[in-house]
N, C-alpha and C positions, 0 to 999 in steps of 0.2 A: 248772732242767731246761733243754733243747733242743727247740725244738718250730718245725713251719713255721706263719707268719702271713701274713696277704694283706693289701698296702698299702692304705687304703682311703682317704684324701689326703697331699697332699705340700705343699709352703710351701718357696717357693723364693728367699722375699726374701731371704734374709742371704744366698741364692747368689753369685757375683762371678764374670762374665768375664774371662780374661785371654786375649786370644788364642784358643786350643784345649783351655788347661783352666780348671777351676775351682775356686774358694773358697772358703771360709765354711763355714755349718752349713743343711744340708737337716732340714726339721722331717718328720718322717714320723709319721701314723696308722696303726697298726697293729690286726689283728685276729688274735687268736690259733685259728689254725686244726686246732687239735689236743691232746689232754692237758686235766689237769682247767679247763683255765683257756677251753676251748675257746668262742668267741663273746666273750669280754672285751675291749676296746678299751684301747689306751694308747698315748699321742704320746710318743714318742723322738727321735734326732738322727740324722741322717748325719751327723758332720765333714768334708766336701772338704780335703785338704792338696796340691794341685794335682801330682797325678802321675796320668798317665793308667793305667798300671799300677796302681796301687794303689784310687783312687778307684771308688765305684759312684753313680751316679745312678737313685734309684726313681723309679717312675711308679704313678700309680694302678691298681688290678689288679692288679700283681707278684706273684709268692709268694715269698717268703724267708725266711730261716735265722734265727733267732732264737736269743739265750739269756733263758730269761720267770724272774724271779725275783716269787717271788708270798709272798702272808702272809695267815693266814688265810680264805683261799679266794679271795682279790682277787689281781688282775697287781699288782705294783707301781714294776716296772724292767722294762725288756726292751734289748736289746743287740745290734743289727745287725752280723748276720758278712757275709752277700753274697742275691745269688739263689741259689733254692733250686734244686739241681742235678739231687738226688738220681736223682728218678725220669726225668730225660731219659740219664741215664747209665745204668742199670739197662735202659733200653727199648734202649739200643743193644748195649749186652754182650750182650744177650737176642737182639740179631738177627744182632751179627755170629757169634754159640754156633749160631743155627739155620740163616745157611746154610753156615757151616765143615761142620757135620755133614749138611747136604744134601747135599755138594757131593763131600765124603770118608770120606762113612758111621763105620764104626769109627773109621779112622785119624784123620777129625775131632773125634769124640770123646775120642781118645787126646791130640789136643793140644791140644784144652780144660783136661780135665785138668793136663797140662804147665804149660800158663798159668795155670790157678788157683794149679800147686805153685809156680810160679815169683813172682807177685806174693805167696803168703804167706810164703818164706819171705825175699823181701826184706823184708818189712813187719815181718813176728815175729824174726828170726835178726840180719838185715843191720845193718839200721839201727840199731835198738837195742844191738847189743851195738857199733857205731862211740860209739854215746854213752858207752858205758861206758867206752872206752878201750883195748879192741882194738886190732890191729895192723889197722890196715885194708888193708895188702897182703894179710897174708898168709890174712887173715882174707877176701878179696874171692877169694881161688884157690880154699880149702875152698866155699865156697859155689859159686863159678863149676862146681866136679869133682861139687859136689853135683847144682847143676840139670842138669847136660854129661850125669851120667848119665840121672836118670831120664826126661828127654825123649828123651835115646838109647832109653835101653833099652824107655823104653816106644812109642816107633813103633815099631821095628826088629824087638822082642821080645829075649829072651834069646841072643843068637847071637853067630857070630863075626863078621857084619856087625856088631852094633851096638857090639861089644870095639872092631873097629878105628876107627869112628867115632869113640868115646870117647877112646881111645889117640891120636889125630890129633888132636883139638880140643884135648885134653889142652897134646900138646905146646906147637900152636900158642900157647897161653895163656901158658903156663910163657914163651915167647919173647918175648911181646907185654907181658910182665910185666917183665922184666930188660932190653930196650929203654925203657920207659917210665921204668925207676928211672935209667939210665945219659942216656937224651937229659932227662927232665926238670932231672936236675941241671945238663947243658950248659944249655939252652935258661934257668934261671935263673928258671924259673916256680913262685911261689908259688899257692897252695894257697884263695886268696879270692878267685879268676875266678871260683869255681863263682859262683852266685845264693846270697845270702843264708846265703853261708858265714859274713861276718864276724857275721852277724847270733847263730851260734852260741855267740861268742866273750863276748857283750852278755850271754847271759841263762845263764851260770857254766859252758858247757863250755869252758873254755882247755884242758884237759889233749888238747884233741884237735887229732891232728895234721892240718890242711886238708889241708897238700901231696900227704902220703899219702892222701888219702883222693880228691885228684884223678887222683893216678897209678891209684889202684888203678880209678879209674873208667873210665878208659882200655881195659884187658883186657877191664872188666869189660862195657864197652857193647860191645865186638865182637865177643864168645862169640860172640853169637846166628847174627853173620854166619860165625865159626869153623866151627860146627857145622853149619850149612846145607852149605857145601865139604863137609867131613869125611863129609856124610852119602849125598849127590850120591856123590861118586867112591867110597863104599864099598859103597853098591848100584848103581851102573853094575858095577864088579867082580867084585859078588858075582853079577850077572846074567849077567854075560860066563863067570863057572868054571862056575854052573849051564847055558849052554850050550853048554859045551866043557871038561868036566873033566879033558882032557888037556892043556889049556892050563900054559907054564912059569911058575913065579915071573918073569921076565926076562918075561916078554911080558903077561902080568897087570898086574908094575911100568909100564910103558912106555903100557899103555892107559889108566890109573889116570892117568900123568901127560899125557895125551892129554886126557882129562875134565876134569883140575883145571885146566889154561890156556884149557878154555873158559868155567868157571866162576870162577876171579878175572878172567876180564878185565871182564864184569860187575860182578862182586859190588864191588872197587876201586872202583866209579861210583859205585854203591849207595849205600857207606857215607859218599861225600863228599858226594851230595844228601842223605841224611838226616843229616847235621853243620850242612852250608850253610843250615838253617832257622834255627839258635840266632842265626845272627850277623848273617842279610838286612839288617834295618836298620842293622845299624852299619856295615857295607860301602858302604849306601847313602849313608849319610852322608858317610863320607869322599870317596865319587865327587861327591856335591852342592858338598864344599868343595874339590877338586882337590886333593886328600890324595895327593903321590908316593906310588908303592910302593914304594919302602924304607920310608917312613918307617911303610907299612901294615906291613908284617912285622914290624918292630921294636918294635912294639905287644904288651904286657904277653899281653893279650885274644886278637890274634890269633895270637901265638905261642902260645897255649896250643890252639887250635883248629886248627895247625896240627902240633900234636905230637899232639894228639887222634886226626885224622884220620890219618898217617900211619903209626903207631904201630902202628895199628888195622889201617889194611890191611898195611902190613907184616904181622901175625899173621895176617889173612887168606890171602896171599900164600903162606908157609910150612905153612899146615897143608896145603894139596895137596897138595908132597912127601912130606910125614909120612905124610899118609894114604896115596897110592899105595904106600909103602912099604910101610906096613904090610899094607895088603891086599895086594900081592902074595907076600907072604912068609907072610901066616894064611889064605887064603882057599882058593887051589890046591891039590888035593886034598883038600878038606873038603866038597864039595859043597852034603852032606846037611844038614850042619851049618851053614851057610854063612846 
């Protein structure tokens, strides 16, 4: 059974330090903190592989997550998983919901529902179907359509404004998917660049197309930014039409274009900053070694990030004219239903 446990004592005599990494085995004495074995103590080991991103060092007083095995009411073995973080994660999530609801009121509540729905559809639909071998491109498009539809109509209501934002986002997502497929082939980037992707092949999922999963992730990751742009433009044009019902389609489209230019001017940089965190350490290594820029840009990992950032930004930029055109045609003359 899975359980929380408290670290009572540790023995680091078999732990060896080599520079910044540690190898060996740390002995850990645990006291089970929940379940039928509460209060019982057991000694277990914490193997260290010399990898900072994988290894964890425990100290007395730490609360850890373990898998406990018992027999006849006694603990006979315990497998250390990691530090226990569920309580802190729950606190952070609740704090986020409280602040969002405090600021945005009912719109914030709708945003929370959209947030939870997105997590559930990724966890219960997208990733399990990936493992079953469904086509990642088609599946990701369907999931994107579902998420965008749910979020957009939940926030804006069942209105023409929501329809414009939804259709604009879909146009951008489809365009980004086509660009990802085209330039993915030209870049000759394999899906193995995704962290832990190769592990899937080793644990029995050799039928999975990692490259398609990587390409699908490009437009799936940028769909949120596309949706932001589309909603901003649709709502702005809807407000304009509500204030001036006699506005022409041409004027509405022009206004939507102007709003779009301002929004995409910052949104593309937002995507760059969001993606840059994943390869900050890698770029620092190249800088420390004095690696030429031409070498860096030809490396698979960097090329993958360039593809990810530019195709995603391309989709965000194209959402603006798509949405402005749709808003100009669907909103004027329908101020009450917008």
